[in-house]
C-alpha positions as CSV (number, residue, x, y, z in Angstrom):
1,X,-12.2,65.7,-18.9
2,X,-10.3,63.6,-21.5
3,X,-7.7,62.7,-18.8
4,X,-10.5,61.4,-16.6
5,X,-11.7,59.2,-19.3
6,X,-8.2,57.8,-20.0
7,X,-7.7,57.2,-16.3
8,X,-11.0,55.4,-16.0
9,X,-10.2,53.3,-19.0
10,X,-6.8,52.3,-17.6
11,X,-8.4,51.4,-14.2
12,X,-11.1,49.4,-16.0
13,X,-8.5,47.5,-18.1
14,X,-6.3,46.9,-15.0
15,X,-9.4,45.6,-13.1
16,X,-10.4,43.2,-15.9
17,X,-6.8,41.9,-16.1
18,X,-6.7,41.4,-12.3
19,X,-10.1,39.6,-12.2
20,X,-9.0,37.3,-15.1
21,X,-5.7,36.5,-13.3
22,X,-7.6,35.7,-10.1
23,X,-10.1,33.5,-11.9
24,X,-7.3,31.6,-13.7
25,X,-5.5,31.0,-10.4
26,X,-8.8,29.8,-8.8
27,X,-9.5,27.5,-11.8
28,X,-6.1,25.9,-11.5
29,X,-6.4,25.4,-7.8
30,X,-9.8,23.7,-8.2
31,X,-8.2,21.4,-10.8
32,X,-5.5,20.4,-8.4
33,X,-8.0,19.7,-5.6
34,X,-10.3,17.7,-7.8
35,X,-7.3,15.6,-9.1
36,X,-6.2,14.9,-5.6
37,X,-9.8,13.9,-4.6
38,X,-10.1,11.6,-7.5
39,X,-6.7,10.0,-6.8
40,X,-7.7,9.5,-3.1
41,X,-11.1,8.0,-4.0
42,X,-9.4,5.5,-6.4
43,X,-6.9,4.5,-3.8
44,X,-9.6,4.0,-1.1
45,X,-11.8,2.0,-3.5
46,X,-8.9,-0.3,-4.4
47,X,-8.2,-0.7,-0.7
48,X,-11.8,-1.6,0.0
49,X,-11.8,-4.2,-2.7
50,X,-8.5,-5.7,-1.5
51,X,-8.6,-8.5,1.0
52,X,-6.0,-11.2,1.7
53,X,-6.0,-14.1,4.2
54,X,-3.1,-16.2,5.4
55,X,-4.7,-19.6,5.1
56,X,-1.8,-21.7,6.5
57,X,1.7,-21.4,7.8
58,X,4.1,-24.2,8.8
59,X,7.7,-24.9,9.4
60,X,9.4,-27.4,7.0
61,X,12.6,-27.3,8.9
62,X,14.0,-25.5,12.0
63,X,14.9,-22.5,9.8
64,X,12.4,-22.6,6.9
65,X,8.7,-21.9,6.8
66,X,6.0,-21.9,4.2
67,X,3.2,-19.4,4.3
68,X,0.2,-19.5,2.0
69,X,-1.7,-16.3,1.4
70,X,-5.0,-16.2,-0.6
71,X,-6.6,-13.2,-2.2
72,X,-10.2,-13.3,-1.0
73,X,-10.9,-9.8,-2.3
74,X,-12.2,-8.5,-5.6
75,X,-9.0,-6.6,-6.6
76,X,-5.6,-8.1,-7.6
77,X,-2.6,-7.4,-5.4
78,X,0.0,-6.0,-7.7
79,X,3.7,-6.0,-6.9
80,X,3.1,-8.7,-4.3
81,X,6.8,-8.8,-3.4
82,X,6.7,-5.1,-2.4
83,X,4.4,-6.0,0.5
84,X,5.8,-6.1,4.1
85,X,6.2,-9.4,6.0
86,X,6.4,-9.5,9.8
87,X,7.4,-12.7,11.7
88,X,8.4,-13.6,15.2
89,X,7.2,-15.0,18.5
90,X,3.6,-14.2,19.2
91,X,3.3,-10.4,19.9
92,X,7.0,-9.9,19.1
93,X,6.9,-9.8,15.3
94,X,9.6,-7.9,13.4
95,X,9.7,-6.9,9.7
96,X,11.6,-9.3,7.5
97,X,13.3,-8.1,4.3
98,X,12.6,-9.5,0.9
99,X,15.4,-11.5,-0.6
100,X,19.0,-11.3,0.6
101,X,20.5,-13.0,3.6
102,X,18.5,-14.6,6.3
103,X,16.2,-13.7,7.9
104,X,14.3,-13.0,4.6
105,X,11.4,-14.1,2.5
106,X,10.8,-14.9,-1.1
107,X,8.0,-15.7,-3.5
108,X,7.5,-16.3,-7.2
109,X,4.2,-14.4,-7.2
110,X,4.2,-10.9,-8.7
111,X,0.4,-10.4,-9.0
112,X,-2.0,-12.2,-6.7
113,X,-5.3,-12.3,-8.5
114,X,-8.6,-12.8,-6.8
115,X,-9.1,-16.4,-5.7
116,X,-5.3,-17.2,-6.2
117,X,-3.0,-18.4,-3.4
118,X,0.7,-17.4,-3.2
119,X,3.4,-19.4,-1.4
120,X,5.9,-17.4,0.6
121,X,9.2,-19.0,1.8
122,X,10.7,-17.6,5.0
123,X,14.3,-18.4,5.7
124,X,15.5,-17.7,9.3
125,X,18.9,-17.1,10.7
126,X,18.2,-19.0,13.9
127,X,16.2,-22.1,14.7
128,X,12.5,-22.0,15.7
129,X,11.7,-23.2,19.2
130,X,9.5,-26.2,19.4
131,X,6.2,-25.7,21.3
132,X,6.4,-21.9,20.9
133,X,3.8,-19.9,19.1
134,X,4.8,-17.7,16.2
135,X,2.9,-15.1,14.2
136,X,3.3,-14.1,10.6
137,X,1.7,-11.0,9.2
138,X,1.6,-9.8,5.6
139,X,0.7,-6.2,4.6
140,X,-0.1,-5.5,1.0
141,X,1.5,-2.6,-0.8
142,X,-1.8,-0.6,-0.3
143,X,-2.0,-1.3,3.4
144,X,-4.3,-4.3,3.8
145,X,-3.1,-6.9,6.3
146,X,-3.6,-10.5,7.5
147,X,-2.0,-12.4,10.3
148,X,-1.7,-16.1,11.3
149,X,-0.5,-17.6,14.6
150,X,0.8,-21.2,14.7
151,X,2.6,-23.5,17.0
152,X,6.0,-25.1,16.0
153,X,5.9,-28.8,16.3
């Protein structure tokens, strides 16, 4: 009889420890899931409040262009230079690197605040073709994009 009581006590203690371990693991998992959900919600809300528009693009020489991008959203575009710029003949755009040798682009803007306009300078390695249509597209670091097509005169 006393051995049965000891056996039951050991099983009871083992059961309590097992349940506590499982509850702890479940609590940690729920914490990770809620953290990921909050992070995803924050990213999506920032993306919804971000909106940019290329308001004008023109060539100032056969190998240099100016592009003007305005933040028409409610959220600043941080790390503006970390965005991706595409340029090329209409429907044949290619990504252009920031800084470095041509083709490349540059800007003095680091944060594009709502209502502000940034100037981008694109330097090309070959001349633009007069009378051709070119498209420039800018994609913000959080994935919002705007494009503009113009004719070289």
